C-alpha positions in Angstrom: 4.2 -52.5 18.0 1.5 -50.3 19.5 -1.2 -48.5 17.7 0.5 -45.2 18.5 3.6 -46.4 16.6 1.6 -47.1 13.4 -0.3 -43.8 13.8 3.1 -42.0 13.9 4.3 -43.7 10.8 1.1 -43.0 8.9 1.3 -39.4 9.8 5.0 -38.8 8.7 5.2 -35.7 6.5 5.5 -36.2 2.8 8.1 -33.4 2.5 10.7 -31.8 4.8 9.3 -29.3 7.3 10.5 -25.8 7.8 11.9 -24.8 11.2 12.2 -21.6 13.1 11.0 -18.5 11.4 11.1 -20.1 7.9 7.6 -20.5 6.4 6.5 -23.4 4.3 3.4 -24.5 2.5 0.4 -25.4 4.7 0.7 -29.2 5.1 -3.0 -30.1 5.0 -3.6 -27.9 1.9 -0.7 -29.6 0.0 -1.7 -33.1 1.1 -5.3 -32.5 0.0 -4.3 -31.1 -3.4 -1.8 -33.9 -4.0 -4.4 -36.6 -3.0 -6.9 -35.1 -5.5 -4.2 -35.0 -8.2 -3.3 -38.6 -7.6 -7.0 -39.6 -7.7 -7.6 -37.6 -10.9 -4.5 -39.1 -12.5 -5.1 -42.7 -11.5 -8.8 -42.5 -12.2 -8.0 -41.0 -15.6 -10.4 -38.2 -15.0 -10.3 -34.9 -16.8 -11.1 -32.8 -13.7 -7.5 -31.7 -13.1 -5.3 -30.4 -15.8 -1.6 -29.5 -16.0 -2.7 -25.8 -16.0 -4.5 -26.4 -12.7 -1.4 -27.7 -11.1 0.7 -24.8 -12.4 -1.6 -22.2 -10.7 -2.0 -24.1 -7.4 -1.1 -22.1 -4.4 -0.9 -22.8 -0.7 -0.8 -20.6 2.4 2.6 -20.1 3.9 2.9 -21.1 7.6 5.5 -21.9 10.2 6.3 -25.6 10.3 5.0 -26.1 6.8 6.4 -28.2 3.9 9.6 -27.0 2.3 8.6 -24.9 -0.7 11.3 -26.1 -3.1 10.4 -29.8 -2.5 6.7 -29.2 -3.0 7.3 -27.1 -6.1 9.5 -29.9 -7.6 6.8 -32.5 -6.9 4.1 -30.2 -8.5 6.3 -29.8 -11.5 6.5 -33.6 -11.9 2.7 -33.8 -11.5 2.2 -31.1 -14.1 4.5 -32.8 -16.5 2.7 -36.1 -16.1 -0.7 -34.5 -16.6 0.5 -32.6 -19.7 1.9 -35.9 -21.2 -1.5 -37.5 -20.6 -3.4 -34.6 -22.1 -1.1 -34.7 -25.2 -1.6 -38.5 -25.5 -5.4 -38.0 -25.4 -5.5 -35.4 -28.1 -3.1 -37.3 -30.3 -5.3 -40.4 -29.9 -8.5 -38.5 -30.8 -7.3 -36.0 -33.4 -3.9 -37.3 -34.5 -0.4 -36.0 -34.0 -0.8 -33.4 -36.8 -3.5 -31.6 -34.8 -1.4 -31.5 -31.7 1.6 -30.2 -33.6 -0.5 -27.6 -35.4 -2.0 -26.3 -32.1 1.5 -26.1 -30.5 2.7 -24.1 -33.6 -0.2 -21.8 -33.4 0.3 -21.2 -29.7 4.0 -20.6 -30.2 3.3 -18.1 -33.0 0.9 -16.2 -30.7 3.6 -15.9 -28.1 6.1 -14.7 -30.7 3.7 -12.2 -32.0 3.2 -10.8 -28.5 6.9 -10.7 -27.8 7.7 -9.0 -31.1 6.7 -5.7 -29.4 9.6 -3.4 -28.6 11.5 -3.9 -25.3 9.9 -2.1 -22.4 6.6 -2.2 -24.2 5.8 -5.9 -24.3 3.2 -5.9 -21.6 0.8 -3.4 -20.0 2.2 -1.4 -17.2 1.0 -0.6 -13.7 0.4 3.0 -12.7 3.4 5.0 -11.5 2.4 4.5 -7.8 1.7 0.8 -8.2 4.2 -2.0 -8.2 4.6 -4.5 -11.1 7.3 -6.9 -12.3 10.7 -5.3 -13.2 10.6 -4.5 -16.9 14.3 -5.4 -17.6 14.0 -8.8 -15.9 10.8 -9.7 -17.7 12.3 -8.5 -21.1 15.3 -10.7 -20.5 13.2 -13.8 -19.9 11.0 -12.8 -22.8 14.0 -12.7 -25.1 15.0 -16.2 -23.9 11.5 -17.4 -24.9 11.8 -15.9 -28.3 15.2 -17.5 -28.9 13.8 -20.9 -27.8 10.7 -20.6 -30.1 12.5 -19.0 -33.1 16.0 -20.4 -32.9 15.7 -23.6 -30.8 17.9 -22.4 -28.0 17.6 -24.6 -24.9 14.9 -23.5 -22.4 13.1 -25.8 -20.0 9.7 -25.6 -18.4 11.4 -25.6 -15.0 13.4 -22.5 -15.9 10.2 -20.7 -16.7 8.3 -22.1 -13.7 11.1 -20.8 -11.4 11.4 -17.4 -13.0 11.0 -14.7 -10.3 11.0 -11.0 -10.9 11.7 -8.2 -8.5 9.1 -5.5 -8.2 9.3 -1.9 -9.4 6.9 1.1 -9.6 5.3 1.3 -13.0 6.4 -2.2 -13.8 4.7 -4.8 -16.0 1.4 -6.1 -14.9 1.9 -9.4 -13.2 -1.2 -11.2 -14.6 -0.2 -10.5 -18.2 3.4 -11.7 -17.7 2.3 -14.8 -15.7 -0.3 -15.7 -18.5 2.4 -15.5 -21.2 4.8 -17.6 -19.1 2.1 -20.2 -18.6 1.5 -20.3 -22.3 5.2 -20.7 -23.0 5.3 -23.6 -20.5 2.4 -25.2 -22.3 4.3 -25.0 -25.6 7.4 -26.5 -24.1 5.5 -29.4 -22.6 3.6 -29.9 -25.8 6.8 -30.4 -27.9 8.7 -32.6 -25.4 
């Protein structure tokens, strides 16, 4: 075996690569982020949280990593970090404190979503694009049914929620923040 053979094996991509015109996540950016996540998790450091993983983004390039594969890996990392965060809080403050915080967060989400349909979030101007109101309201209703009635809903379903755009739609940052909060609650009560 030559040194070039070992170099090739060491440089094999972690995920499938895109081909042709299809774009994927920038390989070096993903590799760097996942290496930092592994180091933070194995070193038991607090410098990377589940929320940090959820908001991670990478440039799209030709020949990049397959988006779905990376997103699935990031979801597993987020779940592991959330479980570790829960364990630490329970150890320090007790399970009651963790449950009470999850309840308070869930109530805050329910209070926000109690607003009438088509008025649950701030809207963009008529010439600006935002998330489609009917699609966001549909997902919002599913969140309410999960929190209030216990209907099944997974963190992955919320992570993969995608909305088309419309003029005068809901402001993206508000919707995204609420979805993130709902994912936090789902991970907290797993």
